[in-house]
N, C-alpha and C positions, 0 to 999 in steps of 0.2 A: 232614652235616646242613645244610639250607638255612635260613638266617635270612631275615628280611624287611626291606625298606626301611620306615621309618615312613611313615604316610599323608602324601602330599604336601600335602594341604590342612590339615595340622596343624602346630603349632609344634614338634612332636617332630622333624620333618625338619630344621629349622634347628638344633635341639639336636644331632641326629645329625651334621650337617655340622661343627659346632664340635668335636664329640668326635673326629672323624677328623683334626683338626689336631694331629698328634703333636709337632711342634716348638714349638707354642704361639706362633707368629708372627702369628696372626690370618688366615693365608692357607692355602688348601688347594692343595697342589701336585698334579701329575698322579700322582706316586708315592704320595702319601697317599690320593688318591682310588682309585687302582688297588688298593692294599692293603685299603681298606675294602670295595670291591666284591668282592674275593676272599673276604674273611671272610664276606660275605653269600651266597657261593656263586654269584655272577653269572658266567655264561659269558663268555669273551673279555674279561676285566676290563681288560687292558692296552689293548685297542682301544677299549672303551667309555669308559674314563677319558680317553684321548687325544681322542676325538670330542667328549666332553662338555666338555672344556677348550676345544677349538676353538670350540664353539658358545657357551659361557657366558662366556668370558673377554672381556668387552666392552672392556677397556682394553689388551688384548694384552700383559699382563705375565707370562703363563704361570702364573698363579695365579687361584684363585677367591677374591676378597676383596670385601667389601661386600654389602649387601642386594640390590642390583640383579643382581649376578652370581649370588648364591645363588638368587634367584627364577628366573633363566634356567636354572640347573642343575636346579631342581625341575621346570620346564616340560619340559626335555629328558628327564629321568628318566621322567616320566609318559608323554611322547610315545613313548619307546622301550621302555617296559615292562621296565625293568631287572631286576625280580625274577623274571621268567619263571615266574610261578606261575599255575596254573589250578586250578579246582575239578574234580572228577571229571566233573560235568555239562558244564562248558566243554570239557574234553578230549574228551568224546564228541561234542559238537557240532563241535569242530575236526576230529575224525576224519571226520565226514560231509562237511565242507567240502573235505577233501583228496582225496575220491573224485572225481577229475576226469572220469572217463568215466561216472559215475553208475550203475555196475553193482551197487552195494551191497557190493563187495569192496574191501578196501584191499590193494593190491599193495606189494611191497617198494619199488618205485620211487616210488609215491605217498607212502609213509611217509617215505622218505628225503628227498624234495623238501619235504614238510611239516615235517620236523625241521629242515631247512636254513632254511626260512622262519622258524622259531622262534628261530634263531640258535644252535642247538646245534652242537657240534663232532663230528667223526667220524661223520657221519650215515650213511654207507654201512655201517659196522660196527654202529652202533646199530640201524638198520633190520633188518639181517640177524639180529642177536641177538634182537631183539624178535619177529621172525617165528618163529625157532626155538623161543622160549619160549611164544608165545601162539597159534600156529597148531596147534590141537589135532587137527584132521583132516588135517593135512599136505597141504593143497591149494595151498600157497604164497600164501595170502591170509588176511587177517583178515576173517572173516564170522561173523555170528551173535552173539547177546548174550553167550554164554559166552566166546568168544574176545575180544570187546571188553573184558569184565571182566578177563580175563587180561592184556590189554595195559595196561589202567588200573593194575592192581596192579604190573605190571612197570615201567611208567613212574614210578610213585610210588617204587618201591624203587631203580631204577637211574638214572633221569634227574633226580629231584628237582624235577619241574615240577608235580606234582599235590599239592594240599593239600585237607584236608577240615575 
């Protein structure tokens, strides 16, 4: 199950940041941030926690502490779209955008490259499995509304990136 980051323009985000401070020292370590991102279902949590710390740790003490650093972390999370969530309509628009040759067909390579751009892991495997599941006419491409709907359902179930 994929949970969601609180809205970044809301005070809930700061409350969420305080809640992940497990040792109660008023600072958020990379380990605490990584653990919180994993709970949220964020892909590559260790990498994203490390990059966020590099970006937001203004005083270079290897912790997020203070409002300025919390604000930097919020900006970084928004910029990087940590929660990896799309609506079904956004996913369909994304599918159209990864059709690089404009033929109206989504090949396994196009799907793999698109999944890689979203930051998912094991994209070769995921693209292959998705085609096996959603390619109803077995032409090795996703084409037509029915196959797109199958892919949307598959992505919702297996990848956890689609919400309604």
